[in-house]
N, C-alpha and C positions, 0 to 999 in steps of 0.2 A: 787626860781625856782618852778613853778607851776606843781608839780608832780601829782596833783589830776585831771589834765585836761584829758578829755576822748580821744580827738583826738590829736595824735602826728605825725607830718610829714605826715598828710593825712591818718594815720592809726587809725582806731577805736579800741583803746586798750581794750574796754569792750567786743569785739568780736574776740579777737585773738584766732586762732585755737590751739588745744592741741593734739599733736601726741601721739599715744600709742606706746609702745615699739616694738610691732610687725611691726607697720607701719614704724618706724624709721629704723629697720633692712632692710626691703624691699626697702625703699627709698635709703638707703646707697649703697645697691648693685647696684641700677640703677645709682646712682651718679658715682660710680666707672667706669661704662660703658659709662660715658659721657652724661647721660641724663640730659639736662638742666632744663626740666620741673620738674623732681624729685628734683633737686637742689633748685629750687625756692620754691617748696612745703616745703622742709626741712627748708629752711630759714624762711618762714612764720610761720612754726610750732614751731619755737624756739624763736620767737620775745619776748615771755614772759620772757625769760632769760635776754634779753637786758633791758626790762622794770624793772625787779627786781634789776638788777645791778645799773641802774642809780639812783634808790632810795637811794643808799648808798652815793650818792653825792648831797644830798638834801641841804647841806650847801653851795654848789657852787653857784656863781652868774651867771653861764653860762645858756644860753637858753636851755630848756629841749629838744627842737627839735634838736638842735645841738648835744647834748650829745647822743640822741637816734640814730642819724645817725652815729656818731662815733662808738657807741656800735655795730651797725649793721655791720660795717666794721670789727670789732673784731670777731663778730659771723661768718662772711663769711670766715675769715682767719682760724678760728677754724674748720669749716666744711671742708675746702680744705686741711687741714693738719692732720685731725683726723684719727687715725688708728683704725678701728673698730674691728680688730682682738685682740686687747689688752683688758684685763679684767678691763676696765675703762668706767664708764658712760660718755656719751657725755657731759652732763651738768658739770660734775666734771672737764673735760678738757676745756670746753668753757668759763666758768665763769672767770677764771684767765686771759684768752686771752682778753675777753671783758673789764675787769677792766684795764688791761695793756694798751689797746688802748686808753681808756678814760683818764687814768693818763698821758700818753704821750701827749695827746691833751691839757690837762690842764697845763702841764708843759711847753709846747712849745708855747701856746697861749699867745701872748704878749698883751700889753695894747692898741695897735692900733686896733680899731674896724673896722671890714670888713663888708660890706653890706651883708644882708641876701642872695640876689640874687647871689652874687659872691661865697658865701659859698656853696649854693645849687649847683652851676655849678661845683665847685671844688669837692664836695662829689660825684656827678654823675660821674665825670671823674675818680675819685679814684675807685669807684665801678666798672665802665666799665673796667678799667685797670686790676683789680683783676679777673674779669670774663673772659676777653679775654686771659689773661695769662694762666688761668686754662684751657680754651677751646683749645687754640692753642699751649700750652707748650712753649711759648716764649713771651717775653715782647712786647706789641703792640706799634706801632708808634703813634704819636699824631694824624696823619691823620686817623688811624684806630679807635682811641678813638672818634674822632670827628664824624666819620660816624656812630659809634655805638649809640651815644646819640643825634645825630642831632644838635650839637652845633659847631660853627666854631672853628678851631684849635687856632685862635688868642684869642678868648674869653676863651677857656680852659686854654691856657698858662697864660693869665692874671689872671684868677681866682686862679690857682695853685700857682702862684707867690705871690698873695695877702695873702694867708694863711701861707706862709713860714716865718721863722725867718732868720736873717742873719747868715751865717755860715762861717767857715774858708775856705780860698781858697784851703787849703791842706786836707780838709775833703774828704775821699773816698765816692763816690756815687754809684759805681758799680764795680763788679769784674767778669771777665770772662776769664777762661783759664789761670789764674795766672796774668793777666794784670789788674791793678787797674786804674780806671778812677777817677780823682779828680775834685773838683769843678772848679779849674782853667782851666781844659781842656775844659770846657763848656762856657768859657767866651770869648766874642769877644773883640778884641783889635783894635778899629777903629782909634786910635790916633797914637800909637807907631809903630805897625806892624813890630816889630823886626828891627827897623831902626838902632839901635846900632850894631846889629849883621851884618846887610847888609853892614855897613860902614867898617867892619873889614875883611870881606872875600869876595871872588868872587863867589857869589851864582850861577851866570849863568853857570860857568864851572862845579861846583859841581852838579847842577841839570841835566846836560847832562848825568850823570852817573846813573840816576834813570830811572825806567821804566815809561811808559806813565801814569799809574794810580797813582804811587807815586808822580810824578812830578805835576800832577793835584791837588792832595791833599795838597801838600806843597804850591802851588800857592793860593789855596782857603784859607788855614789857615793863612799864613803869609804875603800874598800880598793883599788879599781881607779882611782879618781880620774876617773870618767866624768861628763859633764854630764848634766843632766836630760833634754836633748833626745836624747842618745845612749842613755840608759836607756829612754826612751819608745820609741825606734825598735827597741831590742833585744827589749822585751817586748810591743810592739805595742799600746800605749795612748797617750793624749795626754800632753803635758808637764804639763798642769794636773793630771791624775790622778796622775802621778808626784810632783808637788809635794805634793798632799794626803796621799798614802800615806807619803811621806818625813817630813812634819811629824808625822803621827800616830805613826809608828814611833819617831821621836826623842822624842816626848812620852812614849810608853809606857816607853821605855828610861830616860828621866830620872826618871819616877815610880818605876820599880822601884829605881833606884839612889839615889833621894831627892836628885836634883840640883835645886836650886831656882834 
């Protein structure tokens, strides 16, 4: 891993800025008020931290540019979560965050080599997601991420999929209001589409007991085989809302049909 290279990810490491303590305090106050320019300045002013951390992984065979980008994600998370009122230096808080992000990457990175362009797209999408979440206080849709970075949503989805490892169908991916979404909730079933269940019960009668939105969700999910994310995009609500409505609809249908 060529840590002695001057330019990493297009950044001239020999000219990285260094912020004074007074500047950091002023910038953090602006960041709290939602000043994106101050946030970008603070990120650039702490890139030396990322550079110092990735030197600890000099024995790694990973590309230094990749590690630097992953470290930057850890830095951004540290900035977004740091409490400046505590008697702790930012670097003390940020370094473990950056190390943790890199270690997770090295742990999860399998032997399948993904092209550099795909990785760059994925990293841009992850960065944009973090920024939009912070800016809007909610998780952005893939369309919003695509608009933010000027890359098609199909290319973003492909790139993010390419850097992921296989996971359990029952692994939780998101929780909102006590409702947990699992990997299996995001998987399309183009083949089965609940055929076994349809053969056992009279769905048409049960669906008459649902309201229009619930009926539409059940039709999209179990007759057209769409994922919860696809349904959410189609009817313009969150995936968590789709999950709640789907569970409620299925419960009402089972109660009607006396399925225990």
